[in-house]
Residue frames as a rotation matrix with the C-alpha (Angstrom) as fourth column:
MET 1
-0.853 0.519 0.055 -35.29
-0.323 -0.607 0.726 -12.56
0.410 0.601 0.686 -19.98
LYS 2
-0.574 0.665 -0.477 -37.74
0.718 0.690 0.098 -14.55
0.394 -0.286 -0.873 -17.83
HIS 3
-0.233 0.480 -0.846 -38.79
0.817 -0.375 -0.438 -11.49
-0.527 -0.793 -0.304 -15.82
MET 4
-0.862 -0.010 -0.507 -39.52
-0.226 -0.887 0.402 -9.22
-0.454 0.461 0.762 -18.83
CYS 5
-0.269 0.806 0.527 -42.84
0.807 0.487 -0.333 -8.71
-0.526 0.336 -0.782 -20.47
ILE 6
-0.890 -0.123 0.439 -44.50
0.403 -0.662 0.632 -6.42
0.213 0.739 0.639 -22.98
CYS 7
-0.349 0.784 -0.513 -47.19
0.344 -0.402 -0.849 -3.86
-0.872 -0.473 -0.129 -22.25
ALA 8
-0.590 0.299 0.750 -49.73
0.741 -0.170 0.650 -2.72
0.322 0.939 -0.121 -24.89
TYR 9
-0.806 0.307 -0.507 -51.32
0.047 -0.820 -0.571 0.71
-0.590 -0.483 0.646 -24.63
GLU 10
0.013 0.962 0.273 -54.89
0.565 0.218 -0.796 1.50
-0.825 0.164 -0.540 -25.64
ALA 11
0.491 0.199 -0.848 -54.37
-0.390 -0.820 -0.419 4.44
-0.779 0.536 -0.325 -28.00
TYR 12
0.607 -0.404 -0.685 -51.60
-0.645 0.253 -0.721 2.62
0.464 0.879 -0.107 -29.95
VAL 13
0.923 -0.312 -0.225 -49.31
0.377 0.853 0.361 -0.28
0.080 -0.418 0.905 -29.37
GLN 14
0.485 -0.820 0.304 -46.06
-0.652 -0.570 -0.500 0.83
0.583 0.044 -0.811 -27.83
MET 15
0.540 -0.372 -0.755 -43.43
0.492 0.867 -0.075 -1.67
0.683 -0.331 0.651 -26.60
CYS 16
0.328 -0.483 0.812 -41.73
-0.757 -0.649 -0.080 -1.09
0.565 -0.588 -0.579 -23.32
ILE 17
-0.528 -0.556 -0.642 -39.59
0.078 0.721 -0.688 -3.08
0.845 -0.414 -0.337 -20.89
CYS 18
0.440 0.730 0.523 -41.65
-0.533 -0.256 0.806 -4.00
0.722 -0.634 0.277 -17.85
ALA 19
-0.750 -0.539 0.383 -40.84
-0.631 0.409 -0.659 -5.19
0.199 -0.736 -0.647 -14.36
TYR 20
-0.230 0.647 -0.727 -42.66
-0.057 0.737 0.673 -8.45
0.971 0.197 -0.133 -13.71
VAL 21
-0.247 0.305 0.920 -44.83
-0.962 -0.191 -0.195 -8.67
0.116 -0.933 0.341 -10.56
HIS 22
-0.915 -0.337 -0.222 -44.65
-0.326 0.941 -0.088 -12.26
0.238 -0.008 -0.971 -9.34
LEU 23
-0.782 0.611 0.124 -47.89
0.230 0.467 -0.854 -12.65
-0.580 -0.639 -0.505 -7.43
LYS 24
0.013 0.884 -0.468 -50.25
-0.178 -0.459 -0.871 -10.58
-0.984 0.094 0.151 -9.51
HIS 25
-0.255 -0.213 0.943 -48.89
0.796 0.507 0.330 -11.56
-0.548 0.835 0.040 -12.97
MET 26
0.855 0.518 0.032 -49.18
0.454 -0.716 -0.530 -7.95
-0.252 0.468 -0.847 -14.07
CYS 27
-0.029 -0.844 0.536 -46.84
0.902 -0.253 -0.350 -5.58
0.431 0.473 0.768 -15.91
ILE 28
0.741 0.082 -0.666 -45.60
0.344 -0.898 0.273 -2.34
-0.576 -0.431 -0.694 -14.38
CYS 29
0.668 -0.499 0.552 -43.75
0.501 -0.247 -0.829 -0.18
0.550 0.831 0.085 -16.92
ALA 30
-0.241 -0.848 -0.472 -40.43
0.970 -0.218 -0.103 1.33
-0.015 -0.483 0.876 -15.93
TYR 31
0.243 0.425 -0.872 -40.85
0.607 -0.768 -0.205 4.89
-0.756 -0.480 -0.444 -14.80
GLU 32
-0.587 -0.534 -0.609 -38.91
-0.191 -0.639 0.745 6.41
-0.787 0.554 0.273 -17.71
ALA 33
-0.920 0.311 0.238 -40.99
0.348 0.372 0.861 4.56
0.179 0.875 -0.450 -20.29
TYR 34
-0.065 0.952 -0.298 -44.15
0.987 0.018 -0.157 5.55
-0.144 -0.304 -0.942 -18.45
GLU 35
-0.099 -0.089 -0.991 -43.12
0.207 -0.976 0.067 9.19
-0.973 -0.198 0.115 -18.47
ALA 36
-0.907 -0.328 -0.263 -42.43
-0.191 -0.234 0.953 9.05
-0.374 0.915 0.150 -22.22
TYR 37
-0.640 0.746 0.182 -45.84
0.727 0.513 0.456 7.34
0.247 0.424 -0.871 -22.75
GLU 38
0.056 0.689 -0.722 -47.60
0.826 -0.439 -0.354 9.95
-0.561 -0.577 -0.594 -20.71
ALA 39
-0.396 -0.306 -0.866 -46.05
-0.139 -0.912 0.386 12.79
-0.908 0.273 0.318 -22.74
ALA 40
-0.998 -0.005 -0.061 -46.98
-0.060 0.198 0.978 11.08
0.007 0.980 -0.198 -26.02
HIS 41
-0.470 0.879 -0.082 -50.48
0.880 0.474 0.032 10.32
0.067 -0.057 -0.996 -24.78
ARG 42
0.018 0.422 -0.907 -51.11
0.456 -0.810 -0.368 13.94
-0.890 -0.407 -0.207 -23.79
MET 43
-0.704 -0.359 -0.613 -49.85
-0.360 -0.564 0.743 15.06
-0.612 0.744 0.268 -27.21
TRP 44
-0.917 0.374 0.137 -52.11
0.355 0.614 0.705 12.54
0.179 0.695 -0.696 -28.89
HIS 45
-0.101 0.920 -0.378 -55.14
0.952 -0.021 -0.306 13.78
-0.290 -0.391 -0.873 -26.99
MET 46
-0.160 0.001 -0.987 -54.31
0.063 -0.998 -0.011 17.37
-0.985 -0.064 0.159 -27.79
LEU 47
-0.913 -0.211 -0.350 -54.01
-0.330 -0.124 0.936 16.63
-0.241 0.969 0.044 -31.51
ALA 48
-0.686 0.726 0.052 -57.23
0.690 0.626 0.363 14.54
0.231 0.285 -0.930 -31.48
TYR 49
-0.012 0.718 -0.696 -59.09
0.749 -0.454 -0.482 17.33
-0.663 -0.527 -0.533 -29.65
GLU 50
-0.462 -0.179 -0.869 -57.87
-0.295 -0.892 0.341 19.97
-0.836 0.414 0.359 -32.14
ALA 51
-0.990 0.099 -0.097 -58.95
-0.056 0.350 0.935 17.83
0.126 0.932 -0.341 -35.04
PHE 52
-0.417 0.884 -0.210 -62.33
0.909 0.409 -0.083 17.26
0.013 -0.226 -0.974 -33.35
ALA 53
-0.125 0.268 -0.955 -62.68
0.344 -0.891 -0.295 21.03
-0.931 -0.366 0.019 -32.65
ARG 54
-0.799 -0.206 -0.565 -62.02
-0.392 -0.532 0.750 21.76
-0.455 0.821 0.344 -36.38
MET 55
-0.851 0.523 0.041 -64.71
0.418 0.628 0.656 19.21
0.317 0.576 -0.753 -37.43
CYS 56
-0.200 0.841 -0.503 -67.29
0.956 0.057 -0.286 20.77
-0.212 -0.538 -0.816 -35.10
ILE 57
-0.473 -0.006 -0.881 -66.79
0.142 -0.988 -0.069 24.35
-0.869 -0.157 0.468 -36.14
């Protein structure tokens, strides 16, 4: 488990398995997890936009 780390996302905290980058000490999320995050993130933005649009009307 040495080479595993946890990523935190800005909109909400979502755990994912990351590949450890030795030199940069950064996380790169696995492609499948990233795709799932992107889909959820787009949905979150769509819902937030709809709520905002309703408030502004």
